[in-house]
N, C-alpha and C positions, 0 to 999 in steps of 0.2 A: 614853383617859384618861392625863394627864399628872401625876406626882407632884414637884413641884418641892421642892427642899431647904429645910429651914427657913430658913436665911440666904439664900435667895433671894427672899423676899417683897418685893413692891415698896412703896416709897415708906415703909416704917416698920420700926423695929427694936425689939426688945425690951428694955427697960432698968428695972431697979429694979420689975419686976411690972406695968410700963405700956407701952403702946405710944407711942413718940416719932416724932412726924411731922416731916421735914425739909423746911425751907422751902427754896425755890430760892435764897435769899440765903445760908443755911446751907451748902448743897451747894456754892454758888460759892466761899464762903469755904474750905470744905475742898479745893476744886480750886486753890485760890490758894496754900495751904499745901504742898500737895503740889508745885504747879508750882515753888515756890522751892527746894524740896528738890531737885527733878529738876535744876533749872538749875543749882544748886550743884555737884551730881554731874557734870553735863556739862562746868562750868567745869573742877572738878579734873581729868577725864580728857581734857580738851582736845578735846572732842567737839563738834559744830555740830549744833544743832536748833532748830526753832521749836515753841513750846509752845502748845497751844490748850485752852482749859477749857470743859465743858459741863456741864449740869445735866439730867437727864432720868430718869424712871422711877425715882425715890427714889434715885438714885445721881449722884456727880461723875464726871466723864469726863475725864482728861487724856490728850491725844495729843502725842506729840513726833515731828515730821516734819523731814526737811530738804529743801530744794528743790535743793542742790548734791549732787555725787557725794561724799557724807560716808561715814566709817566708822561713822556710826550703825548700820547693819546689825549692828554686833558686839554691840549691845545688844537687837536684835530677837528673837532666838531665844527660845522659848516658856519655857523654865526661867528664862531671865534676866530675861524681862519680869514673869514670877510673883514672883520675887525682888524685883525692884525695886518692884513694886506693894505687896508686903508692907512693905518698908521706908517707901515714901510713907505707907502706912497708919499705921505706926507714929508717923511724923513729924506726922501730922494727930490722933492720938490723944493723943500727947505735948502739943500745943499747945491742942487743945480739951477733952480729959478725956473724949471720946466716940469710939465705936468708929466707923469709916469703912466703908464699903461700894465705896469709890473703885475705879474701873476704870482702868488704865493701859494706853495702846496706845503702843507704839515702832515707828515705820516701817512702819505698816499691818500689824502682825502680828496683832492680833485679825481682822481681815477675812480674812487668810490662813488664820488657824485656824479661823474660820468655814466657809470653804470646804472644808477638810480633814474636819470634823466632818460637813458635808454629806456629802460621799463616802462617810464611814465608816457613816453612816445609811444612805445608799443601798444599800451593799453589805449592811448588816444586814438590812434590809427585803427583798432580794432572797433572803437565805437564807431569811427567815421565810415568804414566797412559795413558796419551794423545799421547804417542808415541816419546817424544823426548828422546835421547840418554842419556843425561846428563843435569844436571841444575847447573850452577854455582851461590853461593850464593855471596853477599857482604863480603869484607873484615871485620873481628870480632877479637875480645880478644880470647885467648886461652881458656878461662873459657865458653865463649860463643860457641864457636867451640864445645866443650866438651858436653856443653848441646845440640847443633843441632846433633852430632854423636849419642847421647842417643836417642833422638827424631826420628831420621831417622831409627835406628836399632828397634825401637819399631814397625815400620812401614814396617818392612821386606825388608827395602831397604839398599843400600851400600852408605857409605860416606867415603870421604878422604879429608884430608887438603892438599893444594897446595899454592905454593908461598912462599914468603920470607917477614920477616918483617910487615911492615902496610899493604902489599898486600895479607898476607896469608889469605886465604878463605877456604870454604868447596865446594866440589863438590859432588853431589849426583847422583847416577847411580841406574840401577835396580840389 
């Protein structure tokens, strides 16, 4: 059984006591706003990057990549991507008045992080199979916890998020 976090529900958000369904057009508009914000940032910092926008699973996805040997990798560190994502979300909220669940990827950082999380879950599953009653993973973002919950469920194990704020983490059990 997997227990996703409240802010990880697909395709809707709670606003003023009602669920708000985001259309593809609204998500693409959020992506456009975020892309404009990121593009300005890239121009200011003199970094090269191509920006792609996608809308799926109730979220706008903005990816920044470079086909050349760019110094874009400076922005692809997990903490930096998380900070940029929050800034892009604030830019969207400022323009639309709505909370955004936008996901930002810089230089393939999300895919790399998904691989790291898969290895982390694999090691935790081995510890559970070896007799551990539970395994606590380190604190991570709600998006990363959602990915972990999905990976854990695929292994037939149980996961739950515990803790508050920056200490919120996933606990895996049998």
